C-alpha positions, 0 to 999 in steps of 0.5 A: 147853111145850118145855123142850129144843132142838136147834141146828139147830132154833133161830136168832137171833132166839130169845133170849127162849127160848134166851139169847144163848149159844144162841142165837148157836150156833143160828143158827150152825149153821144158817148152816153153820159147824163147830159141836159138836153140843147142844142148849139147856135152855130159859128155860122150865125156869127160869121154873119153877124161879124161880117154884118158888123165889121170887125175884120176892118175893126181887127186890122185897124187896131192892127194897124194902128198899134202893130200886135194889140197890147194895152191900150190897143187891146182895150180898144179893140175889145171895146170897138168889137163889142159895141159893133156886135151888140149894134148890128141887127140878128138876121131874120133866118137866125132869130127864128132858127132860134125860136122854133129850136128854144121851143123845141126843148120845151120853152121852159128855163134854159142856159145859155153859154158861149162856146168859142172855137179857141176854148176848152183846147187842150193846151188853154181852157178858156175857162170863165173867159166868155158869157153863161147866162142861166134860168132864160125864159122866152124866146125874145129873152134868149135871143138876147142872151145870145148876142150877149154872149156873140159880145163876150168874145170881145171882153178886155180879159177874152182878147188879153187872154187870147193874146197870152196864148198866141190866139189870132183873134180873126180867126175866133169865131163863137157858137152859143149852146142853149140848154134845158135848165137843171133846178140844181139843189146842189152843184159844182165842179169836179177834177179828175185830177188833183189840180193843186199836186198833180196826183192823176186817179184823184178827184177833187170835188167842190161843192155847193148849195143852188147852182154851180154858178156860186161855185165856178165864180168863186163866190162862195167857200164850197165843201171840198171832197177827195176821192181815189177813183180807183178805190172809191175811197173817200180821202179827204172831206173839208166842210165850207161855210156856204153863207151864198147860194145861187137859185134860179129866180120865178119867171127867169134871171137867178138870185142870191141866198144868204144862208145863216150858217152852215147847212143842214139838210136832212140826213145829209152829215152836218153841214156837208151837202154831198154824201159820200155815197154822192161823192163817190157817184161823181167820181165814178162819173168823172173817171167815165169821162176820163177815160172816154176822152183820154186825159185828166178833165175838168167838168161841172155837175149838178143833183136835181131835186130828185137827186138825179146827177147831171153832167154840165159841161167838161173840159180837158185840166189844161195846167197839168204837166203831161207824165212822162212815157212810163217804160218800167212798172210802178211808182217812179220818180223824176227829176227834170234835167231842164229845171237843173240847167237853167232851162225852163223851155222845152228842147226841139225833138233833134236836140233831146235825141242829142242827148239821149245819144250823149246819155247812152255814151255816159251810161255805157261807160257805167256798163248800161248802155242800152242797146240802140244808141238813139234810145237813149239810157234807161234813165231818161225820159221826155215830157212836154218837151223836156229832159227828165231823169229817172231816179226811182234806182237810186232812190230804193238802193241803200247806196243811192241813199247816201250818194244822191242827196248829198249831190243834190244838196250842193247842185240844187238844194231844193229838189234835195229837200223833196228826196229826202221826204221821198226817201220816207214813202212807203211806197218807195222802199229799198229794194236794192241793198248791196252796195258791190254793184255800185262800187264796180259801176264807178271803178268801170267808170274811173278807169274808163276817163284814165281817172287815176292817172288824172288825179295823179297828173292834177297832184303832181303837174298843174302845168301838165294839167291845164295843157290836157284841158287845152288838148282837149278842146282841139281834139273835140274840135278835130272830131268836129271837122266834116269833109267839106263833100260829105253826103248828108247820109254822113254827116248824120252818121257823123253826127250821132257817132260824134255826139255819142263820144263827146260825153267820154271826152268832156267827162275826163276833166271831172277827175281834175276838178275833183281833185282841186275841191277834194283838196279843199276838203282836205285843206279844212280838215287839216286848218280846222276852218269850215268849208263855209268859212273858205269860200273867199279860196274860191272866189275868182278862179283862173282857167274858168271859160265862162268868167272868162268870156264875161270879162272878155265881153266886158272889156270889148266894150270899153274898146269899141266905139260907143256911139252906135251901141248908145243911140241905134235899137238892138235889131238895127246894131245886128243888121249893121254887124251882119252887113260889115257897116258897124265903125271898123274896131266895134266890127272887128272886135265883136267878130274877135269875140264870136270867133272864140265864143260864138258857139255858145248861145241862151239855153245853149244845152239845145241843139235845135236853138241859134248860136250867137254866131248865128245871130248876134243881137243877145251880145249886141244888146248886152254890150249896148246896156253896158255902153248905155248905164256908162258902166263899162269903163266906169270907176274902176273900183267897180268895175267887173274887171277890177273886181274880179282882181280884186277877188283874186287878192282877196283870195289870196288874203283868205289862203293865207289866213287859213295856212296861218290857221293849219300852221299853228297845228304842226309846221307839215300841216301848214304846208300841206294845207298851202299846197292843198289851195293853191291846186284847189286854185289852179283846177276849181274852174275847171267846173265848167269845162264838161259842159263848155266842151258839150256845147262846142260839140253840139254847135258843132253838129249844128252847123252840119245838121244846118247843111242837112236841112238845106239839103231837104229845103231843097228836096222839097221835104222841108220849108226851111233848113232850121226845120230840120231840128223839130226832126229826130237823127232817125227821122232826118235820115228818113227824110233823104229819101223824100217825102214832106215832112212840112205839116209834121214840122208845124204840127211839132213848132205849134207844140214847142210854142205852147211849152214854152209858155208854160210859166211852171216846171215841175222839178220832181215829178212821180209817175202818177202826176203828183208833184211832191213840192206842190204837195207838201208846200206851206204858206210861206212869211210874204215878207221874207223868203229863204234859199239856200246860201250861194254867195256871202255878202249881203246887199240892198236893192232895187229887184230886177225879175227877168225870165228871158235874158234876151234884151234884158236890161239890167241897170248897175246895182239892180238884183236880178231875180230869175227861175236860173241861169246858165252861161248865157246869163252871166253877161248879166252878172256883170252889172248885178248888184246881186243874185236870187234864184228859184233853182240851184244849190251851192254849186250850181251854175249861177252860184258859182259865177255870183261868188266868182264875181262876188255879188251876194247870191240866195238860191232855190228860192221858191218862186222867187219870180212870183213872189218879187216884183221889178222894183220892190226893194230887197235884202239879199243876205248870201251867207244866211240865205234870206231875201227881206222885202223891204218897206218902200 
């Protein structure tokens, strides 16, 4: 088989033969871009050496010894593989091919660079994970550099990076690029989109004298240029100190020059190693590369002594968040629905389709529904498997600028700050000045959910109002029932109909809940007590389905037989529960809990994810956590049910104090304030009910779609029933006619898993890719973090950073630090001493539940999960909205 291929023989589809770097260089060469001449030693040569070295046996032995290779097992694997490769002789045919190809380049200085098959991929760049050798001279030295490149596939960092990105070690091979060395006067890197702010069409260039290795390795503070690639305008230039230059050494290798100060070279501006003209030429070259690939690129470049510009590498910028598909012209502003809901991972395709249907039903209430329900409303967009809401119309409306920031300050305080800044952006001027369309839409919405009648009912009869809510739950249950003999097509019709019609039913609870909060505000006005000082009135609210669920789970832990939960791992508990072999009371009580709450789950807004009734492992793990820590049945004064009861008593005391202050202003004021706060206590907990009903609907639709999935498995369309959630409703309907969809599902699963590993999701993003929050970021005091006050009180304790609640263990008194929460997280609140969240506002889910449980909480704390580590001693001041890292 061919072991050497010239760049002109290589294209982007040859990653398996030549690796990512060589495939890109070949593609760039064939596109006519200025790439120095070179060739690639293919993965066939590596295969021969790896086979002779017995690497397959090394990988298999490590897996067998340590399961998934992590920690010391990974390091051991890396060391063993490197040693084998360096000790194994290079086959004669390979050595001769390398020597001949090297002479074909003229026999002068070359760069020898690793090119792995898992490298420069759209989702993982592997930048810097394998080795490069510069200014290599002579065939023997080239062959030695090739051998060291092969070994660099097995550095500790490369092994760890592959594991972090879910890439199988056994499936990775390495080619080697050998390329004419550019004797660079200036070199560096260029991103064709801003990697910090995310803004597209904005090239960021780092440049330094000498070889680009100084910039790539971080050995120098380079000059930086920012260039608008559309207009060619240099937006910013910043001079680095450039006190070091890496240059080619005579006879081979490199040397480091220490420069005495800022570089001053001929006619260049003071200190800068590129002129504006050169920066524009570079940006233009970057734009050509981006157009060729159709995506922003991370490139390396060099300018030789003659002033010729060379492109030495290009790969995708893997850290940029993908843009939502634009449906309307102009600059758009998108808000992450996922972030608002505390679901950082992607949503399955059918889960997204369900939201489009529900969103279409909601839009119709305002008179703005789409022509086709499945298309979703115009304000919904999808990107990165996540849902985005287009806020542009509201931001460019006078009424929207009044309403939107107030809503966000309550629900998502950090986003409110971003929106305030965007209102000053000259690209987003107000163009909708009339209030009448907004008033008409609001009136239409209120009429269609019978808001006036619901408010009147809430004012006059709590018993009937709460009865109406219970009736709604039963009505939704009836709507979800599908006849046993329903065909798959009928199930799909029913699912789409139910999803589009559930929102109007679920949201009809809100007028009652809003009446409670409205009366809370009235009580504040009548009594003269600020709302912020009345938060204790909202402690331990009744009729909140989430807190009722949590307390039921806590009580269950005190009633069941504790022994197996203290002794067995969660997977064994789950197996015994499914087989019905847990102790009798535990089996019966857990079944009863799941009969009532089994439709819930972590990230439960995604129709495609299992419910607790399908996979009870999370709930069993929470019970085990309660019992192992001795929390359940512990000291009554600190048990959550006792705390909840104490919270209700504190609320009564707080109400009495507010009423007393109102009475001082007049007897009638006191009477109305008492009436208002009683209604607030009765209704405020209902704020969780619309989501509870929506999740109830999603669980019912999920059961029906699993039946559709089973039918598609039986007809050979899918591999397993759960694969149906990687199709949309329309695609599932089309699949009923036949045709294999397994390859499509496999591609979508792989994409979903890659997106699930994404650590950062913007909360707000512009259609040009800009992340406004990153654009405005400033260096904060590392010892003090600020957010929004969410639940009063102060607590000092060890932090427990949790990114996924499934399997999380929280000791009593530890402070939970997390990105955000949904009801699947709240069982952890029962043992938490405090709460710190990156997302949310005073009325977000985590804040409300924290107040009800009486634990101090601060929400909207930027990068809390990165700036705080598990075990750090922190103080949470829930009234001031601050988190302080204490000295040990």
